[in-house]
N, C-alpha and C positions, 0 to 999 in steps of 0.2 A: 629736714634732711640733717644727717650727722655731720657736724662741722669738721670732725677729724678725717672724714672720708673725701671731702670736697675741697678743691682748690679753685678759687674764683679769679679769673683773669679777664682781660679786655684786649681787643685787637687795636693796633695803632692806626688802622684804616680810617678811624673816626677823625684823626688829626691830619693825616696825609694820605691821599688816595694813590696807590701804586699804579693803577691803570690810567688815571687822569691826574697827572702831577700838578696841574694848576689848582686842584682842590686841596687847600692846605699848604700851598707852596711855601709860605713864609713860616709855617710851624716847624720848629726845630725838633730834633731827636730829644734834646734835653728837656724842652717844654713838655713833650709828649710823655716821657716816662715820669717826670716830676708830677704831672697832673694825674697820671694813673695811680701813683702812690698816694697822692693827696686824697683821691677819691676812695681809697681803701681797698685796692685790689692786691692780690697775692702775686700776680705775674702778668705775662702778656705773650703774644705771638710776635713774630719778627717782621719788621717793615723794611722797606727799601732804604730808609734813612738810618737804620741801625748800623753801628760800626761792624765791619767784617772781622776785625781783630778781636778774638775772643777775650783776651786780657783786658782790652779797653772796654768791651761790652760788659764783662763781668764786674768790673769796678764801678761802672755807672749804675748798674742794676743793684749791686750790693749797697751802695750809698742810699738807695731808696727802698731796700728790703724787697726787691722784686726778683722774679725768676722767669726763665723762658719756658713756655709750655709746649710750643709747637711751631712749625714753619710750613707754609704752603710749598708743595713741590709740583711743578708742571711736568707731567710725564707726556711723552710723545711715542707711546708704544706702537701705535698704528702707522705712524708716518716717518719715523726715524730709526736708524740702526740701533738695535737693542744694546749693543756694546757702549754706545755713547750715552744712552739713557741710564744704564747701570753706573757708568763712571760719574755722571752728575749726581745720581742718587746717593752713591757712596760718600761723595764729598759733602753733601748736605747732612747725611746721617752722622758723619764725623763731627761736623760743626755742632749739631744738636746735642750729641753725646758729650762733647766738651762743655757745653752750656748746661748740662744737667737735665736735659729734657729726655723723655722716653717715648715720645710720639712724633711721627711725621705725617702730615696730611697731604696725600697725593690726589691730584685731579687730572684725568686724561684730557689734554688740550688739543689733540689732533681734531681738526674740523670744528673747533670751538668757535662760537660767534659771540662769546661774552665780551670780547674786547673790540668787536666790530661795530663802530658807530652807525653804520648804514644798514645793519641787518636787524629786522624786527625780532625781538626775543621770542615772541609768540608767533611761530609760523615757519621760521627758516632753520630750525634746529636739524642737525645731521642725525640720521637714523642708521645705525650699524646693521650690516648683514651678518649672517651666521658665522662666516669665516672670520670677520672682524671681531665678533664677540669672543670666539675661541682664542684669537691672538691677544686680545686685551686681557682676558682671564689668565692665560698662561704667563703673560708678561708681569701682571700684578703678583701672581704667585711667586715668580722669580724675585721680584723686588721685596716681597714680604719675607722671603727666605733670607735675603741679604740683610734686611732690617733686623730680623730676629737674631741672626748671628752676631749683630753689633749691639744687641741689647735695646733695640728700638721696636716699637709697634707701628706697622704700616696701617694707617686709617684712610679709608677712601672717602673723599669729599664730593658727594653728589652736588651738582651746581647748575643753575640756570644757564642755558645756552650751550651746554656741553653734551657729549654723547651719553652721559649718565645723569639724567635730570629727574625723571619721573619715578614714582613709587615702583612701577612695573620694571623699569630699567634697573633700579636699585635692587629689587628682588632678584632679578636675573643675574646681576653681577655677583651678589652674595651667594646665590645657589651654585654658580660656576667656579667660585674661588674657594681655596682651602681655608676653613674657619680657624685654623691654627696659625695662618700666615697673613690673612687680609681681614681687617676689621672695618668698622663703619665710623666715620666722622658724621654724626647726626646733626643736621642743621635745620632748626625749626623754620626759619625764614624761607629757605629755598623750596622746601616741600609746600609750605602754605602759599607761596608766590605762584607756583604752577598748579594750584588747585587741588593738591593731594590732602588726604586725611593724615596729617602729621602725627596725630596721636596713635592711630592704628599702625603706621609704619614703625613708630618707636616700640610699640608693644610687640610687633612681629619680630623685630630684630634686636631687641634689648640685649640679648646675649652676645651680640657682635659689637655693640657700641663701646668704644674706648676713648672717645673724645666728643665733646658737645659744644656746638655754637648756639648761643642764645640770641636770636635775631627776630625782631618783630617787623610786621609790614603794615603799611597804611592802605586800606582797601581802595580809597578814592584815587590814590596815586597808581595803584595797580590797574584799576579800570581805565585810567587815562593812558597808561602804557599800551593796553590792548586796543583801545579806541583809536589812538593816533599812530599805531604801528611803530612804537618806539623801540630802540635797541635797549639792551640791558644797561649800558652805561648812561643812556639818556634817562632811563628810569631812576637810576641813582640820583641824578641831578634834580629830578622833580620830587624826590622824597619817598621813593618806594619803601625804603628800609628805615627803621628806627630802633631804638633800644627797647628791651622788655618793659611792658607796662605802658607803652606809648602808642601801641597799635591794637590789633584785633586778636592776637594769639592768646590762647588760654594757657599761660605758663604754670598756673597752679596744678593743672592736670599733668603737665610735662614733668614738673618736679615730683609729683606723687608717683608716677610710673618709675622714674629713676630711683626714687627712694625705696619703693617696694622691691625693686630688683637689686638693692644694695650696691648701686653704682658707686664706684670709687674712681676718682680722677678729676680732670679739669672740666670746668664749665666756663666758656669764654663769651663775654658780651661782644657781639660784632654787629656794627651797624654803620655801613658806609653811607655817609651823608656829606653834604657840602658844609664844611666847618664854618663858612661865612653865614650860613643860615641856621645851623645847629651847633652851637658852641660845644666843643668836645668835652670840656670839663663839666659843664652844666648837665649834659646828657649822661656822662659817666656817673655823676653823683645821683642823678635821677634813677638810673638803672640799679646802682648799688643799694639805694634805699628800698626800691621795689623788691629786689631779690631778698634782702634781709627780712622784709615783711612777709613775703610769700613762701620763701624756702627756709627761713630761719637760720641763714648762714651769713 
């Protein structure tokens, strides 16, 4: 891949888990960003321990030559008043713009079971009806319009346990939304986790991909999650996810598809694990080495 076209980042969730704060509870923001820089990354996404004051955050990142790539946005288009969703979205876009980012990653969290420790991730997922599909698509187009006017691209993050999880649901969402306003945050791990052909999905929607998460999965952990009816978060604890090169995903073909399409933008290593079992710096270095070997960046 062309080094000048790609910025390689890593997510802070390997150091501290936002959904399960006990995972990495003692890891500080300073440790997190220092180890990101030490491992050779260009930037990162935003975690809950990151300073909210942009001046403070800018200084901390500048000292380590890091940049902000993106931040997760939980939308509730189906279940909350749109005016409130828009207000929260605008505030986050302003923050990201101030930090020099040009992408925001939205995921519809209405009816999501990803944070429910008692809901099996395989089996209890909410399925939208036609009216809800129309409402979600319309709402995302509105958010995409707001983002565009602020110089930000809205990328949609398909995610296990949410209303848009599968390849079919992702296809439908992209078909129903304006390609000028709503783009795709392509996540290798989430498609592979739910048994989809992650390569075919990437080929099919490569023109809409504006942000990439590089996440690997451990098949034995995934099978355990299915067998024992575990929740998404329980799956994290038993090691469902890992960094590229440590699981079963064929990243060489992912990189080839992106390269052939002249993808330009961020690729983010994201692997939520228990830091007590998977040392964040060790795995950050492992992923960095693997990507350098396989993608040439």
